C-alpha positions as CSV (number, residue, x, y, z in Angstrom):
1,M,116.4,85.2,107.9
2,I,115.2,88.7,108.6
3,T,114.2,89.8,112.1
4,A,111.9,92.7,112.9
5,I,110.9,93.9,116.3
6,V,107.4,95.4,116.3
7,M,106.4,97.7,119.2
8,I,102.7,97.5,119.6
9,H,100.2,99.8,121.3
10,A,97.1,97.8,122.2
11,E,93.7,98.3,123.9
12,A,94.5,97.9,127.6
13,A,91.4,95.7,128.2
14,R,92.4,93.3,125.4
15,I,96.2,92.9,125.9
16,P,96.1,89.1,126.8
17,E,93.8,88.2,123.9
18,T,95.7,90.4,121.5
19,A,99.0,89.0,122.5
20,Q,97.8,85.4,122.0
21,A,96.2,86.3,118.6
22,L,99.5,87.9,117.5
23,A,101.5,84.8,118.7
24,D,99.3,82.6,116.6
25,L,100.1,84.6,113.4
26,E,102.4,83.1,110.8
27,G,105.7,84.9,110.8
28,V,105.5,86.0,114.4
29,A,108.1,84.1,116.4
30,E,107.5,85.6,119.9
31,V,105.2,88.1,121.7
32,Y,106.0,89.8,125.0
33,S,103.8,91.9,127.2
34,C,105.9,94.6,128.8
35,A,106.0,97.8,130.9
36,G,107.0,101.1,129.4
37,D,106.0,103.0,126.3
38,V,104.4,100.1,124.5
39,D,102.1,97.3,125.6
40,L,103.4,94.4,123.5
41,I,106.6,93.6,121.5
42,A,106.4,91.0,118.7
43,V,109.5,89.4,117.1
44,V,108.9,88.7,113.5
45,R,111.2,86.3,111.6
46,V,110.7,85.9,107.8
47,R,112.8,85.2,104.7
48,D,112.6,88.6,102.9
49,H,111.5,92.2,103.3
50,E,108.3,91.7,101.4
51,Q,107.2,89.2,104.0
52,I,107.8,91.8,106.8
53,A,105.5,94.2,105.1
54,E,102.9,91.5,104.7
55,V,103.1,90.3,108.3
56,V,103.0,93.8,109.8
57,T,100.5,95.5,107.6
58,Q,98.2,92.6,106.7
59,R,98.3,90.6,109.9
60,I,99.6,92.4,112.9
61,N,97.9,95.8,112.2
62,K,94.6,94.0,111.4
63,T,94.6,92.0,114.7
64,A,91.8,93.0,117.1
65,G,93.1,95.2,119.9
66,V,96.1,96.6,118.0
67,L,96.0,100.4,117.9
68,R,99.4,101.3,116.5
69,T,102.7,99.7,115.6
70,D,106.3,100.8,115.2
71,T,108.6,98.4,113.4
72,H,112.4,98.1,113.7
73,I,114.4,95.8,111.4
74,A,117.4,94.1,113.1
75,F,120.8,94.3,111.3
76,K,122.7,91.8,113.4
77,S,122.1,89.6,116.4
78,Y,124.4,89.4,119.4
79,A,124.2,86.6,121.9
80,R,125.9,86.6,125.3
81,A,128.7,84.3,124.0
82,D,129.3,86.7,121.0
83,V,129.7,89.7,123.3
84,E,132.0,87.8,125.7
85,A,134.1,86.5,122.9
86,G,134.5,90.1,121.6
87,F,136.1,91.1,124.9
88,S,138.2,88.0,125.4
89,I,141.9,88.5,125.1
90,G,143.0,85.0,124.0
91,E,142.1,83.2,127.2
């Protein structure tokens, strides 16, 4: 499974509707509204890189309210338990 994090700049007046439309797209696992440099963050989970290209360019970028995206592909996932286990000294 490949995970991509898509930072999304959206039309301010359409953020709630855009977020819901993105959440309904196949391949989009989660969508967050947030403060900071971007308006929305979408987590895309697919089986291969070709699907990332399809989800981002053919679905997300064509969703009403989306102005611009910046996509980051995740290499490895770390959970709280993974990080704590890495610092454990044989307890």
